[in-house]
C-alpha positions, 0 to 999 in steps of 0.5 A, spaced: 680 892 368 680 895 375 673 894 376 674 886 374 680 886 378 676 888 384 669 885 382 672 877 381 679 876 381 681 879 388 675 878 391 674 874 396 666 875 398 665 873 390 662 866 389 666 864 383 672 869 383 673 867 390 678 861 389 683 867 383 682 871 389 685 865 395 690 863 390 693 870 388 693 872 396 696 864 397 701 863 392 703 871 390 701 875 396 697 879 391 691 882 395 686 888 393 692 892 397 696 891 391 691 892 385 695 897 380 701 892 381 696 887 379 693 891 373 699 895 371 703 887 369 697 885 366 698 891 361 704 889 361 702 882 359 697 884 355 701 887 350 708 883 351 706 877 351 705 872 345 698 869 345 698 862 347 692 859 344 686 862 341 679 860 341 672 863 338 668 866 343 660 864 344 658 871 342 663 873 336 670 875 336 675 870 340 678 869 347 686 869 347 690 866 352 696 870 354 701 866 361 706 869 364 711 870 370 709 874 376 712 876 381 709 875 388 709 882 393 711 882 400 713 876 404 712 873 396 717 878 393 722 871 391 716 866 388 714 867 381 708 864 379 705 863 371 699 868 372 694 865 366 690 870 363 684 870 357 682 877 353 676 877 349 677 880 341 670 882 339 672 887 333 679 890 331 678 897 333 676 895 340 682 893 346 682 887 348 677 885 354 680 881 360 676 875 361 679 873 368 685 872 370 689 867 376 695 864 379 697 857 377 701 853 382 
């Protein structure tokens, strides 16, 4: 998950991930400097928050959506925004893999 956050969801230089990184920074004050916080909250959410929707995955398995409230960092600590995550489940014996995560204003 950490690599996905570093190279996609929080990467301001990634062609596709840049918009997600800008959203995390603008809405919640979450940047690469906050990666430990975001990673911990994603781990918590995937364990504790009910799945809101499920759909088939082209490569097999399932994609599961989990949406949860996330508190901002720094100057944004008083702000809470819903974060949408998609997790790929390919086999019962494998842990879920983070596909994407982004804040929903």
